N, C-alpha and C positions, 0 to 999 in steps of 0.2 A: 929760554930753559925748558920745554915742555914742546918745544915744537908747535907751538898754536899758529894757526891763520889770525884770530881773532884773540885779544886781549879780555877772553870772557871766561868766567868761572861759573859753570850751572852751580846754585843753588841746590846743597844737596836734604832739602828739602824730605822726610821718609814721608811714605805714601805716594803722592803726586811725583816725585825723585823714581822711577820705571829702571827697569833695565836698558828695556826699548830705548827709553830719553837719556840715557846715559852715552844708548850706542848712537843714537842720530845728533847730538851734540858735538861727541867725538868726529864722529867722520865727517861734520861740516867745520871743522877747522878749528873749535873752543875747546875749554876743559872739560869734558864730561864728571858726575858724577854719581854714583852711586853706592845708596844709604844702607845700611844691613843691623839697622835695631833692631832684636827682635828675633836673632836669627841664629839656628844652633853655627859654630864653625864651619860642619861640613856643607849646609848650607848656603852659608858665606862663600867659602872658596867655589863651588860650584854656578853661583853669580857672575861671580869676578872672571870666571874660566869662560865665560858665558857674553862676556861682553868686549871679552879679549878676542874670541874669537870670529865677533861681529865687527871688528875695529882695530883699525893700526893703529887712530890716532891716543894721546892721553887722557886718560880718566885718573881719578881717583877715587878712593872707596873709604867710610866713615862706619868704623867698627868699636862696637863696645865690648871694649877689655872685660870688664869690672862686671860679670851678668847677675841681677836679681837672685834671690835665692827661691822666690815666685817668679815667675816669668809668668807674661801676657799668653803665650801657648797654655803654659800649665795652668792658667787660672778659667781658663776658654774650655780646656779638656777636661775640667776638674768632673772626678767621683761626686760631689756635693753638687752638681746640677743637673734642673729635673730632664729626665730625657725628652719630653713637649719641648722645652725651651730652646736644649742643642738643635733638634729640628730645625728651625727654627734659624739658625745660624745662617746657612746659604742666603737666606734670603735679608738677614739685617746685619752681617758683614761685621761682627763685633771685632775684629782683630781691626780693618781696616779705620774703621771707624775710631778706636780708641788710637791708635797710632796715628791718625789725621790728627786728634787731637794734643797732640803730643804728651799722655796719661805716662807717666815714670812710679815706680812703686813707692818711692817716697813722698809723694805728693800728697797733700790733704784735698781729699775730695768729696763735696755735699752732692750728692742725689735728693733733687726735690720731684716727689712726686713717686715715690718707687714703685706703687701699684703691688704686683706681685714678685715685683724682685727678679726680673727677665737679667736689666744690667748690676745687679747687686749682686748675686749667683758671682758675677765675675772682676765685680771691682772689688768685693771684700775678700776675697782671697789674694788677689793679686797686691791689697796693700796693707796688709793684715801683718807681715814681719816689721818694716821701715815705715811706712804712712800712715794715715788715720781715713777712716770713711765717716761721714756723718747721712742715715737718713731723714730726710724732710718729709713730712707729711701730711697733706691737707687737715683744715679743721672740721672736726667729726662733729660738731652740731652742727654744721651746714644741713639745709633744708636736701631732704632727699637720702643723707649716709644712711644706708642697710646698719639695722638694730645691731647686726655680729661686729660691724665695725666701731660702731662706738662703744662696744663692750670692748674690744682687742686695745682700742688707740687710750683708754683712761690714762690720762696723765700724760697723753704722748703732745696734746698738743702747744701746754703753756712754754712762753717760748723766756727768755731772762738774757735780751741783748744786751751788748755791752754801749751802744750809742742809741742816744736818743732819735724814735724815727715819728718825725709827726705827718708828714704824706705819706699814707699807707690804703692800701684797696679795706674799703669796711665803713671808712670814718673812723669818726672817736667811741663808737662800738668796741672796736679794737685797739683802743689804745687803754695805757691806766693811767692813773694821773699825771707818771712822769714824762709821758708822750712814749712811754716803750711799748712795743708789741707785746700783746697778753693771751696772740694766735698765731700761728703761723699764715698765710697770706699766699694768693699763688704768683708761681716767677718762671718764667722760660727762659732758655737759651745760655748758650754756653759762656761761663764769665772767667778770666785770668786777675784773679786779684793781682791789682796794684796797688793798692790804699796803704794807710797806715792807722786804721782803725781795727785788725785784728792784729793777734801776734807777730812780732816781724817773720818767723818761720813758714807762716803761710802767702809771703809775696808770693808772688811767681806760680803759687797753684794755680790747677783748675779746678771751677766750681761746675758740677753739669748737673741739669736740667732731664727730666724725662723726655726723652723727643718725642 
């Protein structure tokens, strides 16, 4: 049907699947894939023409027809972001990172230890229309916490979870009588929620910690 030499279809994973990879796969005789998530119609057309100009083989393009009201590009380029933070974009690669993680504007995202808010300034505008954003901070009563943070974060540390958590960092001092957390504890690594202990609309959502 597609005049393929090999019955292989490239996975259209945005981020790893570049134009160059689609060209190489198509030229090798398989079906190349060109993901076009988070791009404008003009840029999508340009990338399709780039691939077509360098291969006579078959390939397909995955394109999002229903654009969110707040796109990732707009969130990254937003005027709300501090100039000093935007200056670090070339080193931290926010777009490539969030696309690789599969962030969508309708997700519920928990950012653990947002610190001064480098990621927050991108995630909050991105999620404000269709999704939800939560910032999870560290326990400000910890030894060495500056006084200004203790004052700023009053009332933020206390947690009211919906499940018991008998095994936590900090031992018994971190638990209430019913074994639920009384303060946030440390966490790291990105997680896609697949459980049944949070609201059903959070299944499949990505939880991001400060990298």
